[in-house]
C-alpha positions in Angstrom: 0.0 0.0 0.0 1.4 3.4 -1.0 2.3 5.3 2.2 0.5 8.6 3.0 -2.2 8.3 0.4 -4.7 9.7 2.9 -2.6 12.8 3.7 -3.3 14.2 0.3 -7.0 14.4 0.7 -9.1 17.3 1.9 -11.8 17.0 4.6 -14.7 16.0 2.3 -12.6 13.6 0.3 -11.3 11.9 3.5 -14.8 11.6 4.8 -15.9 9.9 1.6 -12.9 7.5 1.6 -13.4 6.5 5.2 -17.2 6.0 4.9 -18.5 2.7 6.2 -18.6 0.1 3.5 -22.0 -1.2 4.7 -23.8 2.1 4.2 -24.6 3.0 0.6 -22.8 6.2 -0.5 -23.3 8.8 -3.2 -20.3 11.0 -3.8 -21.5 14.1 -5.6 -18.5 15.5 -7.4 -18.1 17.9 -10.3 -15.1 18.2 -12.6 -11.9 19.1 -11.0 -12.9 18.0 -7.5 -10.6 14.9 -7.4 -13.3 12.3 -7.8 -11.0 9.7 -9.4 -8.5 10.2 -6.6 -11.3 9.7 -4.1 -12.6 6.5 -5.8 -9.2 4.9 -6.0 -8.3 5.9 -2.4 -11.6 4.4 -1.2 -10.8 1.1 -2.9 -7.4 1.2 -1.2 -9.1 2.0 2.2 -11.6 -0.8 1.8 -8.7 -3.2 1.4 -6.3 -1.6 3.9 -8.6 -0.7 6.8 -11.8 -2.6 6.3 -10.0 -5.8 5.3 -12.1 -6.5 2.2 -10.3 -8.9 -0.2 -9.7 -7.4 -3.6 -11.6 -10.2 -5.3 -14.7 -9.2 -3.4 -14.6 -5.7 -4.8 -16.2 -4.8 -8.2 -15.3 -1.5 -9.9 -17.5 -0.5 -12.9 -16.5 2.1 -15.4 -18.1 3.4 -18.7 -15.1 3.2 -21.0 -12.1 1.0 -21.5 -10.0 4.2 -21.3 -11.4 4.9 -17.8 -10.8 1.3 -16.7 -7.2 1.5 -17.9 -6.7 4.8 -16.0 -8.2 3.4 -12.9 -6.1 0.2 -13.1 -2.9 2.3 -13.6 -3.7 4.5 -10.5 -4.6 1.5 -8.4 -1.4 -0.3 -9.4 0.6 2.6 -8.0 -1.6 2.7 -4.9 -2.1 -0.9 -3.9 0.4 -2.7 -6.2 -0.1 -4.9 -9.3 -0.9 -8.1 -7.4 -3.9 -6.7 -5.5 -5.0 -4.6 -8.6 -5.1 -7.8 -10.7 -7.5 -9.4 -8.2 -10.1 -6.7 -8.5 -13.1 -7.2 -10.7 -12.6 -4.0 -12.7 -14.1 -3.3 -16.1 -16.9 -1.6 -18.1 -20.6 -2.5 -17.8 -20.3 -4.3 -21.1 -17.1 -6.2 -20.3 -18.4 -7.4 -16.9 -21.8 -8.3 -18.5 -20.0 -10.2 -21.3 -18.0 -12.2 -18.9 -21.2 -13.1 -16.9 -23.3 -14.0 -19.9 -20.5 -16.2 -21.4 -20.2 -18.0 -18.1 -23.8 -18.5 -17.1 -25.9 -17.9 -20.2 -27.2 -21.5 -20.5 -28.9 -21.0 -17.1 -31.4 -18.7 -18.7 -31.6 -20.6 -22.0 -29.0 -18.5 -23.8 -26.6 -20.0 -26.3 -23.2 -18.7 -25.2 -21.9 -18.9 -28.8 -23.7 -15.6 -29.5 -22.5 -12.8 -31.8 -22.2 -9.3 -30.3 -23.3 -6.4 -32.5 -22.3 -2.8 -32.0 -24.4 0.3 -32.9 -23.2 0.3 -36.6 -24.4 -3.3 -37.0 -27.7 -2.6 -35.5 -28.2 0.5 -37.6 -27.6 -1.4 -40.8 -30.2 -3.9 -39.8 -32.7 -1.2 -38.9 -32.2 0.5 -42.2 -32.7 -2.7 -44.1 -35.9 -3.5 -42.3 -37.2 0.0 -42.8 -36.6 -0.3 -46.6 -38.7 -3.4 -46.5 -41.7 -1.2 -45.5 -41.0 1.4 -48.2 -44.6 1.0 -49.5 -45.8 2.5 -46.2 -43.6 5.5 -46.4 -44.6 8.6 -48.3 -42.3 9.0 -51.3 -42.4 12.8 -51.1 -40.9 12.6 -47.5 -39.2 9.3 -47.9 -35.8 10.3 -46.4 -37.4 12.1 -43.5 -39.8 9.4 -42.5 -37.3 6.6 -43.1 -34.7 8.3 -40.9 -37.4 8.8 -38.2 -38.4 5.1 -38.3 -34.7 4.0 -38.2 -33.9 6.1 -35.2 -37.0 5.0 -33.4 -36.3 1.4 -33.9 -32.8 1.9 -32.7 -34.0 3.7 -29.6 -36.6 1.1 -28.8 -33.9 -1.5 -29.2 -31.7 0.3 -26.7 -34.6 0.5 -24.2 -35.0 -3.3 -24.4 -38.7 -3.2 -25.3 -40.9 -3.5 -28.4 -42.7 -0.2 -28.1 -42.3 2.7 -25.7 -44.5 5.7 -26.3 -42.1 7.9 -24.3 -39.4 7.3 -26.9 -41.5 9.1 -29.4 -42.6 12.1 -27.4 -39.7 14.1 -29.0 -41.2 13.4 -32.5 -40.6 16.2 -35.0 -43.2 18.0 -37.1 -45.4 15.1 -38.3 -49.1 15.6 -37.8 -50.7 13.7 -35.0 -52.4 11.4 -37.4 -49.2 10.7 -39.4 -47.3 10.2 -36.2 -49.7 7.5 -35.1 -49.3 5.8 -38.4 -45.6 5.9 -38.2 -45.7 4.6 -34.7 -47.6 1.5 -35.9 -45.1 0.9 -38.6 -42.2 1.3 -36.1 -43.8 -1.2 -33.8 -43.9 -3.8 -36.6 -40.3 -3.1 -37.6 -39.2 -3.3 -34.0 -40.7 -6.7 -33.7 -39.0 -7.8 -36.9 -35.7 -6.3 -35.5 -36.0 -8.3 -32.3 -36.9 -11.5 -34.2 -33.8 -11.2 -36.4 -31.5 -10.8 -33.4 -33.1 -13.7 -31.6 -33.2 -16.1 -34.6 -29.5 -15.5 -35.3 -28.3 -15.6 -31.7 -27.2 -12.0 -31.7 -26.9 -9.7 -28.7 -26.5 -5.9 -28.8 -24.4 -4.1 -26.3 -27.6 -3.0 -24.4 -29.0 -6.5 -24.7 -25.9 -7.9 -23.2 -26.4 -5.9 -20.0 -30.1 -6.9 -19.9 -29.1 -10.5 -20.0 -26.6 -10.0 -17.2 -29.4 -8.4 -15.1 -31.6 -11.4 -15.9 -28.9 -13.7 -14.7 -28.3 -11.8 -11.5 -32.0 -12.0 -10.7 -32.1 -15.7 -11.5 -28.9 -16.9 -9.7 -28.9 -15.9 -6.0 -25.2 -16.8 -5.7 -24.2 -13.9 -7.9 -25.7 -11.5 -5.4 -23.2 -12.8 -2.8 -20.1 -12.6 -4.9 -19.1 -9.1 -4.1 -18.9 -7.3 -0.8 -18.7 -3.9 -2.4 -19.4 -2.3 -5.8 -18.1 1.1 -6.9 -18.8 3.0 -10.1 -17.9 6.3 -11.6 -19.8 8.7 -13.8 -23.0 7.6 -12.2 -25.0 10.4 -13.8 -24.5 8.7 -17.1 -26.0 5.4 -16.1 -29.2 4.1 -17.9 -32.0 2.4 -16.0 -30.6 -0.9 -17.2 -27.2 -0.1 -16.0 -28.6 0.8 -12.6 -30.4 -2.5 -12.5 -27.1 -4.2 -13.2 -25.7 -2.6 -10.0 -28.8 -3.1 -7.9 -29.4 -6.8 -8.8 -25.8 -7.7 -8.2 -26.0 -6.8 -4.5 -27.6 -8.7 -1.6 -28.5 -7.5 1.8 -25.6 -5.9 3.8 -23.4 -5.4 0.8 -22.0 -2.0 -0.1 -22.4 0.4 -3.0 -20.5 3.5 -3.7 -21.3 5.7 -6.7 -19.5 8.9 -7.9 -21.3 11.3 -10.1 -22.7 14.8 -10.7 -26.4 15.2 -11.4 -25.7 18.6 -13.0 -23.4 17.0 -15.6 -25.8 14.5 -17.2 -25.5 15.1 -21.0 -26.3 11.6 -22.3 -30.0 11.5 -21.8 -30.4 11.0 -25.6 -28.4 7.8 -25.2 -30.5 6.5 -22.3 -28.8 8.1 -19.3 -31.3 8.6 -16.5 -30.7 11.2 -13.8 -33.5 9.6 -11.7 -31.0 6.8 -10.8 -29.8 9.0 -7.9 -33.4 8.9 -6.5 -33.8 5.3 -7.3 -30.7 4.4 -5.3 -31.9 6.3 -2.3 -35.3 4.5 -2.5 -33.9 1.0 -3.1 -31.0 1.4 -0.6 -32.5 3.0 2.5 -30.0 5.0 4.5 -28.0 6.1 1.5 -25.6 8.9 2.5 -24.4 11.8 0.3 -21.1 13.5 0.5 -20.3 16.5 -1.7 -16.8 17.2 -2.9 -16.9 21.0 -3.1 -13.3 22.1 -3.6 -12.4 22.6 -7.3 -8.7 22.1 -8.1 -9.0 22.8 -11.8 -10.5 26.2 -12.4 -10.1 29.7 -11.0 -12.8 32.1 -10.0 -12.1 34.1 -13.1 -12.7 31.1 -15.3 -16.1 30.6 -13.6 -17.0 34.3 -14.1 -16.0 34.1 -17.8 -18.1 31.0 -18.4 -21.1 32.7 -16.7 -20.7 35.7 -18.9 -20.8 33.4 -22.0 -23.8 31.5 -20.8 -25.8 34.6 -19.9 -26.0 35.7 -23.5 -29.1 35.3 -25.6 -30.7 31.8 -25.6 -28.3 30.7 -22.9 -29.7 33.1 -20.3 -31.8 30.4 -18.6 -28.6 28.5 -17.8 -27.1 31.1 -15.5 -28.5 29.3 -12.5 -26.2 26.4 -13.2 -23.1 28.6 -13.1 -24.5 30.4 -10.1 -24.9 27.1 -8.3 -21.3 26.1 -8.8 -20.0 29.6 -8.1 -21.6 29.4 -4.6 -20.9 25.8 -3.8 -17.4 25.2 -5.2 -14.3 26.5 -3.4 -11.8 27.7 -5.9 -8.4 26.4 -4.9 -6.5 28.0 -7.8 -6.3 31.7 -7.4 -5.3 34.7 -9.5 -6.0 36.1 -12.9 -6.1 33.8 -15.9 -5.2 34.8 -19.5 -8.2 34.8 -21.8 -6.7 32.1 -23.9 -7.1 29.6 -21.1 -10.8 30.1 -20.7 -11.9 27.5 -23.3 -9.4 24.9 -22.1 -9.9 25.5 -18.4 -13.6 25.8 -18.3 -14.8 23.6 -21.1 -16.4 21.4 -18.5 -19.1 23.9 -17.7 -20.8 23.5 -21.1 -21.9 19.9 -20.4 -23.7 21.4 -17.4 -25.3 24.0 -19.6 -26.3 21.6 -22.3 -27.7 19.1 -19.8 -29.8 21.8 -18.1 -31.2 22.9 -21.4 -32.0 19.4 -22.5 -33.9 18.9 -19.2 -35.9 22.1 -19.8 -33.9 24.3 -17.4 
């Protein structure tokens, strides 16, 4: 264990790292607040002080790059041997491992093919072309694109038809929208049939099968003593279910995220997962990391000035919130040329708020 790893933490960070492993924890942390440092330090502390074996800890990330960075930091912190014993990977990698190992228990042939978004889009386009007689030729491209996107979204949600997916529908009349909805429902059924008939899983379907396995096999809920995940604001409902169904009574969950930074709602991210966790895991605690080590107050003021212009005026509250709650560690004036690079993280907040109607 690297000596003195706790001495580099501020008060809020230290509180989060030392938090009891049996009490669910939400660490609310914006960019520049040291959230990765806190997450890796918490893993080290669970092993060092709470005596959890590395193999009983699961660390879930969103990207392979994030997993590699986490692995590199942990190697420096707890050593390569302990790091190699951790169950560390993306939602998809951990689900893939689970489905390959236990798929037959839910009637799944483990010799499945895994399709990415491009593969799925090609299939959706092909199926839409098969219904060309139902698409108005004068608006063929527009309606075909709409149908393809809706079939893709329905596939991501893991259902055959979801009216909520279509609430953002463009400028079709109500009557035409209802007609297109019926066509999309038929194509969605065909889409699912093709995948099932050819033993194909999508990346989203992979996680859904993992959730099904975890609900079916009780032993899986006893495998880990603690699960940790980063970028929690970007989790979909299915990904949340992956976390929830993998834990049994008395097992720990730590999530790190920032509800103001959710910009992937279009891809299924569900900010309500913060509330779901508090409902499903009674007694969940929240710790806010408020010290910003990345940006100066001048950067914050500059970003607020940009946001306050024109159509962005409704987003001032976002910057105001962070101006009041974040302690700026870096002081002094900043050259204007650094504004974009230093404060590019504010724009995801702004976009997110706008998408949610802020």
